[in-house]
Structure formats: structure tokens, C-alpha cells
C-alpha positions as CSV (number, residue, x, y, z in Angstrom):
1,M,-21.1,-3.4,7.7
2,Q,-17.7,-4.1,9.0
3,K,-14.5,-2.6,7.6
4,L,-10.8,-2.9,8.6
5,L,-8.5,-0.2,10.0
6,V,-4.8,-0.8,8.9
7,K,-2.2,1.8,9.9
8,G,1.0,1.0,7.9
9,K,4.2,1.0,8.7
10,K,4.5,-0.9,11.7
11,V,7.1,-3.6,11.1
12,L,6.1,-7.2,11.7
13,S,7.6,-9.5,14.0
14,G,6.6,-12.9,16.2
15,V,5.3,-16.3,15.1
16,V,1.9,-16.6,13.2
17,Q,0.8,-20.5,13.1
18,I,-1.3,-21.1,9.7
19,S,-4.8,-22.7,10.0
20,G,-5.7,-26.0,8.3
21,S,-6.9,-25.3,4.7
22,K,-9.9,-24.1,3.5
23,N,-9.7,-25.5,-0.1
24,A,-9.1,-29.1,1.7
25,T,-11.7,-29.0,4.0
26,L,-14.9,-28.1,1.9
27,P,-14.6,-31.1,-0.4
28,I,-14.3,-33.7,2.1
29,L,-17.2,-32.5,3.8
30,A,-18.7,-32.9,0.7
31,A,-17.3,-36.6,0.7
32,S,-18.8,-37.2,4.3
33,I,-22.6,-37.6,2.4
34,L,-20.7,-40.9,0.9
35,G,-20.5,-43.3,4.0
36,D,-22.5,-43.5,7.4
37,K,-19.8,-44.7,9.7
38,K,-18.3,-42.0,12.0
39,I,-16.5,-39.1,10.6
40,E,-13.7,-37.1,12.3
41,I,-11.9,-34.1,10.7
42,K,-9.5,-32.4,12.5
43,N,-7.2,-29.1,12.1
44,I,-10.4,-27.3,10.3
45,P,-9.9,-23.4,9.6
46,L,-13.0,-21.3,11.6
47,V,-13.8,-19.7,8.2
48,K,-17.2,-18.5,6.9
49,D,-17.2,-21.1,3.9
50,V,-16.8,-23.7,6.4
51,I,-19.2,-22.8,8.3
52,T,-21.8,-22.1,5.2
53,M,-21.0,-25.9,4.5
54,T,-21.2,-27.5,7.5
55,N,-25.0,-25.7,7.7
56,L,-25.9,-27.2,4.4
57,L,-24.8,-30.7,5.3
58,K,-26.8,-29.6,8.9
59,Y,-29.8,-28.6,6.2
60,M,-29.8,-31.9,4.4
61,G,-29.9,-34.1,7.3
62,S,-26.4,-35.3,8.2
63,N,-25.8,-35.3,12.1
64,I,-22.5,-32.7,12.4
65,N,-20.8,-31.1,15.2
66,I,-18.3,-28.5,15.1
67,N,-15.8,-28.5,18.4
68,F,-14.3,-25.1,17.8
69,K,-11.9,-24.8,20.4
70,K,-10.2,-28.7,19.4
71,R,-10.9,-27.4,15.9
72,K,-12.4,-30.7,14.3
73,I,-15.8,-31.6,13.1
74,L,-17.5,-34.9,14.0
75,I,-20.2,-36.9,11.8
76,H,-22.2,-39.7,11.7
77,N,-24.8,-40.5,9.6
78,Q,-25.7,-43.8,10.9
79,K,-27.8,-45.5,8.0
80,K,-29.6,-41.8,7.3
81,K,-31.5,-40.6,4.4
82,L,-30.4,-37.1,3.5
83,K,-32.0,-34.5,1.7
84,T,-31.1,-34.6,-2.0
85,I,-31.3,-30.8,-2.4
86,A,-28.9,-27.9,-1.7
87,P,-30.9,-25.0,-1.5
88,Y,-29.5,-21.4,-3.4
89,N,-29.5,-19.9,0.4
90,F,-26.3,-22.1,1.2
91,V,-24.9,-22.3,-1.8
92,K,-24.6,-18.5,-3.5
93,T,-22.0,-17.3,-1.7
94,M,-20.0,-20.6,-2.0
95,R,-19.0,-22.5,-4.8
96,A,-17.6,-25.3,-3.1
97,G,-21.6,-26.5,-2.5
98,V,-21.7,-27.8,-5.7
99,L,-19.7,-30.5,-4.8
100,V,-21.8,-32.0,-3.1
101,L,-23.9,-33.0,-6.5
102,G,-21.2,-35.5,-6.3
103,S,-21.7,-37.2,-3.4
104,L,-25.6,-37.2,-3.5
105,L,-25.6,-38.7,-6.7
106,A,-23.1,-41.7,-5.7
107,R,-25.2,-42.1,-2.7
108,F,-28.9,-41.5,-3.4
109,G,-29.0,-41.6,-6.9
110,K,-30.3,-37.9,-7.5
111,A,-29.4,-34.5,-6.3
112,K,-30.4,-31.3,-6.7
113,V,-27.9,-28.8,-6.7
114,S,-28.3,-24.7,-7.0
115,L,-25.7,-23.1,-9.3
116,P,-22.8,-22.0,-7.6
117,G,-21.7,-18.3,-6.1
118,G,-18.3,-17.4,-4.9
119,C,-16.3,-14.3,-5.7
120,A,-16.9,-12.5,-9.1
121,I,-13.4,-13.6,-10.4
122,G,-14.8,-15.2,-13.8
123,T,-17.7,-17.0,-15.0
124,R,-16.1,-20.5,-13.7
125,P,-18.7,-22.6,-15.4
126,V,-19.9,-25.7,-13.9
127,N,-19.4,-27.4,-17.7
128,L,-16.6,-29.6,-16.4
129,H,-18.2,-31.0,-13.4
130,L,-21.4,-32.1,-15.6
131,F,-19.0,-33.4,-18.1
132,G,-17.4,-36.1,-16.1
133,L,-20.5,-36.7,-14.1
134,K,-22.5,-37.5,-17.2
135,K,-19.7,-40.0,-18.4
136,L,-20.6,-41.9,-15.3
137,G,-23.9,-42.3,-15.8
138,A,-25.8,-39.6,-14.6
139,N,-28.7,-38.1,-16.5
140,I,-28.2,-34.0,-15.7
141,K,-30.8,-31.4,-17.0
142,I,-30.5,-27.5,-15.3
143,K,-33.4,-25.6,-15.1
144,N,-34.3,-22.6,-13.3
145,G,-31.4,-22.1,-11.9
146,Y,-30.6,-25.4,-10.4
147,I,-28.7,-28.6,-11.7
148,S,-31.3,-31.7,-11.5
149,A,-29.3,-34.6,-11.8
150,E,-30.1,-38.5,-11.5
151,A,-28.9,-42.1,-12.0
152,K,-31.7,-44.6,-11.1
153,N,-29.2,-47.5,-11.2
154,G,-26.4,-46.1,-9.6
155,L,-23.1,-44.2,-11.0
156,V,-20.7,-47.0,-13.0
157,G,-16.7,-46.4,-13.7
158,S,-16.2,-44.8,-16.8
159,K,-12.7,-43.6,-18.6
160,I,-12.6,-39.6,-18.4
161,N,-10.6,-37.3,-20.0
162,F,-10.9,-33.7,-18.8
163,P,-10.8,-31.2,-21.7
164,S,-9.0,-29.1,-19.3
165,I,-7.6,-28.9,-15.9
166,S,-10.2,-28.0,-12.8
167,V,-9.9,-28.1,-9.5
168,G,-13.7,-28.2,-8.5
169,A,-14.5,-31.3,-11.3
170,T,-11.7,-33.2,-10.3
171,E,-13.2,-33.5,-7.1
172,N,-16.6,-33.8,-7.8
173,V,-16.1,-36.4,-10.2
174,I,-13.5,-37.9,-7.9
175,I,-16.1,-38.3,-5.3
176,A,-18.6,-39.4,-7.5
177,A,-16.2,-42.2,-8.5
178,S,-15.7,-43.5,-5.0
179,L,-19.1,-45.1,-5.2
180,A,-20.0,-46.1,-8.8
181,K,-19.7,-49.6,-9.9
182,G,-16.4,-50.6,-11.1
183,V,-13.2,-49.0,-12.2
184,S,-12.6,-45.2,-13.2
185,L,-9.9,-43.3,-15.2
186,L,-9.7,-40.2,-14.7
187,K,-6.6,-38.1,-17.1
188,N,-5.9,-34.2,-17.0
189,C,-6.8,-34.4,-13.4
190,A,-6.1,-31.5,-11.1
191,C,-3.2,-32.5,-9.0
192,E,-3.1,-29.7,-6.3
193,P,-1.9,-30.5,-2.9
194,E,-6.0,-30.0,-1.8
195,I,-7.1,-33.2,-4.0
196,K,-4.5,-35.2,-2.6
197,N,-6.0,-34.3,1.1
198,L,-9.3,-35.7,-0.2
199,T,-7.8,-38.9,-2.0
200,N,-6.2,-39.5,1.5
201,F,-9.6,-39.1,3.2
202,L,-10.9,-41.3,0.7
203,I,-8.6,-44.0,1.0
204,K,-9.0,-44.0,5.0
205,M,-12.8,-44.4,4.1
206,G,-12.1,-47.7,2.0
207,V,-12.1,-46.3,-1.4
208,K,-9.0,-48.0,-3.7
209,I,-7.7,-44.8,-5.4
210,T,-4.2,-45.1,-7.0
211,W,-2.6,-41.8,-8.7
212,V,-1.2,-43.5,-11.8
213,G,0.6,-40.8,-13.0
214,K,0.8,-37.2,-12.6
215,R,-2.8,-36.2,-13.6
216,E,-4.4,-39.4,-14.2
217,I,-6.2,-41.4,-11.3
218,K,-7.9,-45.2,-10.8
219,I,-10.6,-45.6,-8.4
220,I,-12.2,-48.4,-8.3
221,G,-15.8,-48.1,-6.2
222,S,-16.4,-49.1,-2.8
223,E,-19.8,-50.3,-1.4
224,K,-18.9,-50.8,2.4
225,L,-16.7,-47.2,3.5
226,R,-15.1,-47.5,7.0
227,T,-15.1,-45.7,10.2
228,V,-12.2,-42.4,9.5
229,S,-10.0,-39.9,11.7
230,H,-8.3,-37.5,8.9
231,N,-5.8,-34.3,9.3
232,I,-6.9,-31.4,7.2
233,M,-3.4,-30.0,5.5
234,F,-2.1,-26.2,6.2
235,D,-3.6,-23.7,4.1
236,R,-0.9,-23.0,1.3
237,I,-2.7,-19.5,0.3
238,E,-2.6,-18.5,4.4
239,A,1.1,-19.4,4.2
240,G,1.9,-17.6,0.8
241,T,0.0,-14.4,2.0
242,F,2.2,-14.3,5.8
243,I,5.5,-15.0,3.8
244,I,4.8,-12.0,1.6
245,A,3.9,-10.2,4.4
246,G,6.8,-10.9,6.2
247,A,8.7,-9.4,2.9
248,L,7.4,-6.4,2.6
249,I,7.6,-5.2,6.4
250,G,8.6,-8.0,8.6
251,H,11.9,-8.7,10.7
252,N,12.2,-12.0,11.8
253,L,8.3,-13.6,11.0
254,K,8.1,-17.3,11.6
255,I,5.6,-19.0,9.7
256,T,4.6,-22.2,11.6
257,N,2.5,-25.6,11.4
258,I,3.6,-25.8,7.2
259,E,5.4,-28.0,4.7
260,P,7.5,-25.6,2.9
261,K,8.1,-28.4,0.1
262,V,4.6,-28.0,-0.7
263,I,4.7,-24.6,-1.9
264,G,8.4,-24.9,-3.2
265,R,7.1,-23.2,-6.5
266,E,6.1,-19.7,-4.8
267,L,9.3,-20.3,-2.5
268,R,11.7,-20.1,-5.6
269,I,9.9,-16.9,-6.8
270,L,10.1,-15.2,-3.8
271,K,13.8,-15.5,-3.4
272,K,14.0,-14.9,-7.1
273,M,12.6,-11.7,-5.9
274,G,15.2,-11.0,-3.3
275,V,12.8,-12.4,-0.6
276,K,15.5,-13.3,2.4
277,L,14.3,-16.6,4.4
278,K,15.1,-19.7,5.9
279,T,13.1,-22.7,5.6
280,K,13.0,-25.4,8.5
281,K,11.0,-28.8,8.4
282,N,7.9,-27.3,9.6
283,E,8.4,-23.9,9.4
284,I,10.2,-20.7,7.7
285,Q,11.5,-17.9,8.7
286,V,10.8,-14.0,6.9
287,F,13.9,-11.6,7.5
288,E,13.6,-8.3,6.5
289,S,14.1,-7.8,2.8
290,K,14.7,-4.5,1.3
291,N,16.0,-5.1,-2.5
292,I,13.1,-6.8,-4.0
293,R,13.5,-7.4,-7.5
294,S,11.2,-7.2,-10.3
295,I,9.9,-10.4,-12.0
296,S,7.8,-12.1,-14.8
297,I,5.4,-14.9,-13.5
298,K,2.5,-16.3,-14.7
299,T,-0.3,-18.4,-12.6
300,E,-0.9,-22.2,-13.6
301,P,-2.5,-25.1,-12.1
302,Y,-0.7,-26.4,-9.2
303,P,2.4,-26.9,-9.1
304,G,2.6,-23.6,-11.1
305,F,2.0,-20.4,-9.2
306,P,-1.3,-20.4,-7.5
307,T,-3.6,-17.9,-9.3
308,D,-5.0,-17.2,-5.3
309,L,-1.3,-15.7,-4.4
310,Q,-1.3,-13.6,-7.5
311,A,-2.9,-10.5,-5.6
312,Q,-0.6,-10.8,-2.8
313,I,2.8,-11.0,-4.8
314,M,1.7,-8.0,-6.7
315,V,1.8,-5.7,-3.6
316,L,4.8,-6.9,-3.2
317,M,5.8,-5.9,-7.1
318,T,5.1,-2.5,-6.3
319,K,8.5,-2.5,-4.1
320,A,10.4,-3.8,-6.6
321,K,13.1,-1.9,-8.5
322,G,11.6,-2.3,-12.7
323,I,8.5,-3.4,-14.4
324,S,6.5,-6.9,-13.1
325,K,4.7,-8.6,-15.1
326,I,1.5,-11.0,-14.1
327,K,0.0,-12.9,-16.9
328,E,-3.0,-14.8,-15.7
329,N,-4.4,-17.8,-16.6
330,I,-6.9,-19.0,-14.8
331,F,-9.8,-16.4,-14.0
332,E,-10.6,-13.6,-16.2
333,N,-11.8,-11.2,-13.9
334,R,-9.2,-11.5,-11.2
335,F,-7.4,-8.1,-11.7
336,M,-10.4,-6.1,-9.9
337,H,-7.9,-5.3,-7.1
338,V,-5.5,-3.1,-9.3
339,S,-8.2,-0.1,-9.2
340,E,-7.8,0.2,-5.6
341,L,-4.7,-0.3,-5.4
342,N,-4.0,2.0,-7.8
343,R,-5.8,4.6,-5.4
344,M,-3.3,3.8,-3.1
345,G,-0.5,5.1,-5.1
346,A,0.5,1.6,-7.0
347,K,1.6,2.2,-10.9
348,I,-0.4,-0.8,-12.4
349,K,-1.3,-1.4,-15.7
350,I,-3.9,-4.0,-17.3
351,L,-3.8,-5.2,-21.1
352,G,-6.0,-8.2,-21.4
353,N,-4.7,-10.8,-19.1
354,L,-1.4,-9.1,-18.4
355,S,-0.4,-6.7,-15.7
356,Y,2.2,-4.5,-15.6
357,V,3.7,-3.4,-12.1
358,Y,5.8,-0.6,-12.3
359,G,8.1,-0.1,-9.1
360,P,9.5,1.1,-7.1
361,Q,6.1,3.1,-5.7
362,N,5.5,4.5,-1.9
363,L,1.8,3.6,-1.6
364,N,-0.5,5.6,0.8
365,G,-3.7,5.1,2.4
366,A,-6.8,5.2,1.6
367,E,-10.7,4.2,1.6
368,V,-10.5,1.1,-0.3
369,M,-13.0,-1.6,-1.3
370,A,-12.6,-5.6,-1.4
371,T,-13.9,-7.1,-4.5
372,D,-13.1,-10.9,-3.9
373,L,-11.5,-13.0,-1.1
374,R,-7.6,-12.8,-2.3
375,A,-8.2,-9.3,-3.0
376,S,-9.2,-8.4,0.1
377,V,-5.9,-9.8,1.8
378,S,-4.0,-7.8,-0.7
379,L,-5.8,-4.4,0.3
380,V,-4.7,-5.4,3.7
381,L,-1.0,-5.9,2.3
382,A,-0.6,-3.3,1.0
383,G,-2.0,-1.1,3.9
384,L,1.0,-2.7,6.5
385,I,3.1,-1.0,3.9
386,A,1.4,2.4,3.3
387,K,1.9,6.0,4.9
388,N,-1.2,6.9,7.2
389,K,-4.6,5.2,7.7
390,T,-6.4,2.5,5.0
391,H,-9.6,1.3,5.4
392,I,-10.5,-1.7,3.7
393,N,-14.5,-2.2,2.8
394,R,-17.0,-5.1,2.2
395,I,-14.6,-7.5,4.3
396,Y,-16.8,-10.7,4.2
397,H,-15.0,-11.7,1.5
398,L,-12.0,-11.9,3.6
399,D,-13.7,-13.9,6.3
400,R,-14.7,-16.5,4.0
401,G,-10.8,-17.6,3.7
402,Y,-9.2,-16.4,6.6
403,E,-9.4,-17.4,10.2
404,G,-8.3,-14.5,12.7
405,L,-6.7,-12.5,10.2
406,E,-6.3,-9.3,12.1
407,K,-5.8,-11.3,15.0
408,K,-2.7,-13.2,13.8
409,L,-1.1,-9.9,12.6
410,R,-2.1,-7.9,15.8
411,K,0.1,-10.9,17.8
412,C,3.3,-10.0,15.1
413,K,2.8,-6.2,16.2
414,A,0.7,-4.7,12.9
415,H,-2.3,-1.9,13.9
416,I,-5.2,-3.4,12.7
417,S,-8.5,-3.4,13.7
418,R,-11.9,-4.2,13.0
419,I,-15.0,-1.6,12.8
420,Y,-18.7,-2.5,13.0
421,N,-20.4,0.5,12.0
């Protein structure tokens, strides 16, 4: 079992190059099943979830190769019939595995996909995925932990109004509708930048997709798909994480390979808290920020503040003067990092989906345990500002979504190392 050792109070400076987005790469990999022409996906992040998804596609028979040095994936499923099953072993650690359901149904008319796993941050049911796919004509049953779906005569375009906003369900239905006969009109869609990256990829493949409103998408199913070369967008959650690291204990930390306008809401909130930063076209500089102010925020679907940055900004709140408040509106179990932060000297109270952070508090190093992907990195951030040493256990969560985190931090003068037991 591996763990991270962090020696705190070391000021960060230097340059951090942000990787491609995990959350953009995974649905695009799932969508690769749709076509039989050559596909090139560039700027991929070398993280565990991406490797797991490529291994799932290989198991299904996909001709897929990763060029680790160039950070790109090449796929060519020329006239190939793939297995239409996604087993539990591949999907249990990665919720995005359920996204192959839509692409298998669309291309082969059937699919058997294990109910997904991932982080234990809430129930995250697949009911909205199934709701949308049924509207496209799929017959679906759930038995023995698997979703069995069939569309013998192919999927048919439909009007779909999602009862609530779901990123995964939006992605799955977009992918499925890409080969459906006729026109699909999706309403109340998630509109995250990663979904825009997916629709741009599908448009390049030859699918006619139009965003007719902020949360409304029109899709005309296509029978013939083209060769495509596509760039994965930057990881906005990784960018936000390093900006917060710079705010906590940085001195002229430069974050590159990003688009600041994509994270405009996050930057406005950080500035309101007193974080000193300067934005340029493709980079952000974070300067020493001594006077952090308390704030009240709530997590919301994009363009609101992302739930995936909630744990990280909570660490910054421990340095703020006064009481900060976070209302978690996305997942019901996303405060599991609070008990670990409190063990390090934070003063945080939880009432339902509200957390109250009392500051400023001085943190002390401790032995802590990561419970999910974003909780893992929040403990790293806490360790960077804590006195003495912090040992972070169960870091396999961290490796699912952050590429070379400790290497990037060491390059910026942090004292952090991986211990192999």
C-alpha cells in the first residue's frame, strides 16, 4: 500500500503545466466505439481512470494504443465487431465506465454493463442515464448488478427533458443519439466544458450537433462517421487545485496550459477571498496571499462552483478570518474529508449539507486517510501548510485523477514523496 509523506511550510514557486482533463477524456474514449475510422486523441492525462478505460476498450476488442511519450491515443476499429459487455472488474473503480452503454447500444443494438463504482461520495444513481436511453427506444433491465439494454431495430431520435441536471446522463445520451435515426432534442442538459469538448469531438466525426440553448442540444443522427483528430481540453479541477495551493503557500506560482475564462466563477470567488492572482491568455500567476477572507459558497452544476473543488477550497477557508460556509448541493456524502482535516487542527462543523469552517486555524501534521479523489488532494494541500509531517494513506484515489501530482509539486519546491510499504 502506497502513501504520501508531506513536510509542510515549504513555500511553493515555479511553473505548473496542467494536464489534459480526465473528465473530458473518458466520455470521448467511450464515444470512440461509435465509428470504424481512425481516431487520434491528443493531450490525454496519464491517470489511472484513463488507463482503466483503455483496458476496458481493449477487452471489448478495440484496436487502441497509447503513446505515453506524446500523450495521445490512437484507435482504429475498422469493420470490427466488439464485445458488448463491460464487466464489473473494469467498471468497479470508475464511474465513467457506464458511458459505454450508450455507444454500444447505438452501434450494436445491445449492451450489458456493470453498475458503476468510483468514489464513495454519494449514491449517484444511473436512473437518468436509463431514462434518456429508454426515450431513444432502448429496452432496459437491471439484474445481478448489470444493466442489460437492447434496441433490436436501432435507436430512434426523441425529445428528452431530463428531470434534473446530470453530467454523466447528458454524455451517455448525447453519445447514443449520435447514431440514432432522426432528430433528438435534449433539454435540461449539463453544459460543463467537458461536455462541450465531447460534442466538438462528435461534430468532427460527422455528427450534426447544435447547442440551441444554454442547456438544450439538437442532434441529427449520422450513419457515416469520419476520421478525427481531437485535442482534450485542460483539466480545470487540477488547475483550480494548484491555484489554491499557490494561494495557501505560494510565492509567484505560475499555472500554464489553461484557459482562464473557463474557470471564471472560481477565479472570482478566490479573488473575493483575497487571493492575489494575475490572468493572461493561457496562464495564471498566483502571488503570496496573506489576508484570506471568509466567504459563503454553494456547489452547483456548471457554470456554478464545482463540487470537485469543494474539498480544496475548504482547506483555504481554514486560513480565512471568520466563519466560512459551504453548501454542498451535488453529492450527499462529500464532506468525508472534514474529519481528517479536523484531526489536523481545522475547526469545521457539519449540519446536513452545510459545513461551517472557523478560521484562521493553524494545522498540524498527522496520519490521515483519503476517502475519495478530491478528498485525497485536499489532504495534500493541508499537509503543505501544516507544521511537521503529514502521512496520507489510500492514495490510489489520488492516482485516478491527478497526473504526477507529487512530481509537479516537487518541481515547485514542495517537500513531498511517495512511500512504498
